[in-house]
N, C-alpha and C positions, 0 to 999 in steps of 0.2 A: 401578645406574649412577650415578656422581657427575656432577652438572651442572657447568657452567663456573663458576657463582657459588660453589658449594661448594668446588670444586677450588682456586680462587685466593683464597679467604678473604674474599669479599664477599657481602653480603646481596642478595637479590633485591629489586627495586623494589616488589613487591607485599607483601612481608612486613614491612619495616622502613624507616625513613628512610634515605636514601642518605648522610646526614651522620654516621651512627653510626660510632664508631670500631671498628676490627677489632683484636682482641686475640689474640695467640698465647699459648698456655698449655702449658708442657712438664711432663709427669709429674704429672697431676692427683692421682694417688694418693700422690705423694711430697710434696705441698705441706702435708700435715697438715689439709687442708680439702677433703674429697671433694666437697662441695657448691659449691665455688668457681665452676665453670662456670655452674651454674644461677643463682647469686647475681649473677654478672656480666651474664647475659642479662636478669635482672629489672631491673637498673640501666639497661638500654637498649643494651648493647654486643653486638656479634657476636663469638662466641668460636670459635677454631679450636684444639681440643686436639691435642697431639702426645704420643705415647707416650714419645719420648726425643729427645735433641738431634739425632741423625742425621736423623730424620724432619723436624724443623723446618728443618734446613739444606738438605735436598733441596727442600722446598717453596719456600724463599726463593730458591734458585738457579733454580728453574723459573718464577719470576716472581710468586709470591704476595706480596701487599702487606699489611703490617701497620703499625699505628700504635703498638703497644706489645707488649712481651714480658714475661710473668710466668713466672718460673722459680724452682725451688728451687736451692740451692747445687749447683754442678756440679764434678766433678773438674777439676783445672787444665787438662789438654789440651782437654777439652770447653769449658771456660770461655773459653779463648783463641779457639776456633773461633766460639763464640757472639758474643763481643765483636767479632771481625773482621767477621762478617756484619752485625751491627747497626750498626757504624760505616759500612760501605759502603752500607747501605740506609736509614740514618737512622732506626733504630728505637730508641726509649727502652726501658730495662730496669728492671723492679722485681724485686729478689731477695727471695724469701720465705724467712724463716729463723725458727727457734725460738730461745729465749733461750740454750740451751747452745751454739748454733752461732755465737754472736757473735764469738769470736776468729777463727774461720775466715772469717766474713763480712767482718771488717775487712781481712783479707789480700786477699780477692777485690776489695774496693773499691780498695785500694791498687794492685793489678795493673791495674785498669781505668784508673785515673788516670795511672799512670806510663808504661804501655806504649801507651796509646791517646790520651794528651794531650788529653782532653776531646772527642775525636771521637765519643764515644758517651756518652749521659747514663744514669748508673746510680744508682738509689736502692734502698732496701730497706724492707721492712715485716715486722714480727714477727707470726707466726701464733699463735693465730687472729686474723684481722683483722676488725674490725667493718664493717658495711655503710657507716657514715659514713666511716671511714678509707679503705675501699676506693674509695668514690665520689670522695673528694677526690684520692687519689693518681692513680687512673686518669684522671679528668677533667683533672687538671693536666698530666699527661705525654702524653696522647694528643691534646690539642688541636692544631690546625694551627699550624705555626710562622708568625710574622708575616713578611710579605715584607720583604726587605732593601732598604733604599733605596740607590740608586746613590751612590757617593762623589761629593762636590762636585768640579767641574772645577778642576784645579790651575791656578794663575796662570802656571806655566812651560810649559803645554801649549796647543797650538792645535788645535782640532777642525774638520775640513773634511769632513763626511759620512763616507765610508769611510776617511778619512785622519786620522792623528794625528801631530802634530809636537811633540816634546819639545824646547823651546828650550834648557833648561838642559843636558841631556845630549847635545844635537845628534843625536837619533835620530828616524827616521821609521818609521811603522807603517802598513801597508795592511791593513785589516780585522783589526787586532791582530797581524799578522805583521810582524816587523821587516824593513825593507828596508835592506840594507847600503849606505849612502851615504858617499862621501868628504866631508870637511868643506866643500869648495867646492860639491859637489853639493847638500848640505843647504842651504847659503846660497842657492843659486839656487832650490831648491824652495820655501824659506820665502818668498822675495820673490814668486815666481809665485803662490803660494796667497794671500798677504796682499794681493795686487793682482789677484785674480781678475777676469776680464772687462775688464781694462785692457790696452791694447797697451803693452808694455814695449820701449823702444828697445834695440838691441844695445849701443850705446855706454854707456847707463846701467847695464846689467847687467855689462858688462865692467869698468867703473870701480868699481862697488859691490863686486864680489866679488874681482876680480883686481888692482884698482888700475891698470888699463890705461886710458889716455886714449881718448876717443871716436874719435880719428882712426885708432886701431888696430883698427877694427871688422872688418877682413878676416881677423882671426885665427880659426882653426878651433877654438880651445879651447872657445868657448861652444857651438858646434854639437855637438862631441863630448859635452860635459856634458849638453846637452839630449837627445841620443840615449840616453845612459845613464839619464837620469831617466824617459824613456818606458818603457824596459824594466824598470828596477828598481821603479818605482812603479806599473807597469801602468796608465799614464794612458790610459784608454779609456772608451768610452761605458758599458761594463758597470759602471764605478765612478763614473759620473756626471760625468766630466770629458773635456775634449778640449783638447789642446795643439797649437796650429796656428802655423805660421810666417806672418808678415806680410811680404810681399815688400818688400825694401829697407828694412825698418824694424826688426823684431824678432820677438817672440813674444807670444802671448796664451793664457792659460789660461781656457777657457770652462767655465761651469757650465750644466747643464740639469737640469730636473726629471725624475726617474725615474718610470715608470708605476707604478700601484698593484700590478702583478704582480711588480715587481722586489723582491728581498729586502733592499735597502738604501734607506732614506729619508734624503734629504739636507736638512738644515736650512740654507736659504740664508742665514739671519741669522748663522750661524757661519762661512760661507765668506767673507764680506766683513765684516770687523770694523767695528763702528760707531765704535770709537775706533782710528783708524789709528795704527800704530806710527811712531816717528820715521823709520825707514827707508822705510815706505810713503809718508810725507808727502814725503820727498825725491824719491821716484820718481814721484809724481803729476804 
């Protein structure tokens, strides 16, 4: 009976360190080095041998996790299937080839580069491979990938917790889903967010966005716009905001801290910019 650790290609905690890389090896007898699995184990790696490509693909589809695949050259249809699986599961590949196979090897590398556009890392080693070469290749390719740092915040974007407003493109996003706003709806939303926790007079909003004088405050155009923003931006407690009407005055967009159990954490320092924009200063 095969235990769970063996089935999914992971060592048990009692036998080896959990940091050891897991290597898939296809067709040990075809690599030209029948002792390869044992050599890899002596180097400190866990090895999961497969008789052929089909067995490897089945295991990967069932959830087996591998850090690296060692395989001899495969026929073109099988090679495509291997590359596709490795690209989707982020497994690096080392092709094992003999000197006479170099022309075919070159074509296999070109196929990987042209059809998979760098989505899978493919290298090669000629057999027989020395222990030093093997250790260098496997150690280099099976090491964990460094965490990717988030891109710096662009100057043309404003971040407000679950909300992102792109000032240049005049687009609004709620939890990275675009909200389809009209140009005037975007202008009102930007003013509300950049003046969060302030009461904004109806007359100021009307004049800033529609060019309507304050005495025309009875117009319903602002109320319709506010209603659309509530719906399109989902302005609610679940997103850490509350848009409330202030009787006979205007509107206020309020921020409040979300509890630790919520899935969104709001940075209040981003919700009220320390450097107010010219429009925010005019509305203060």
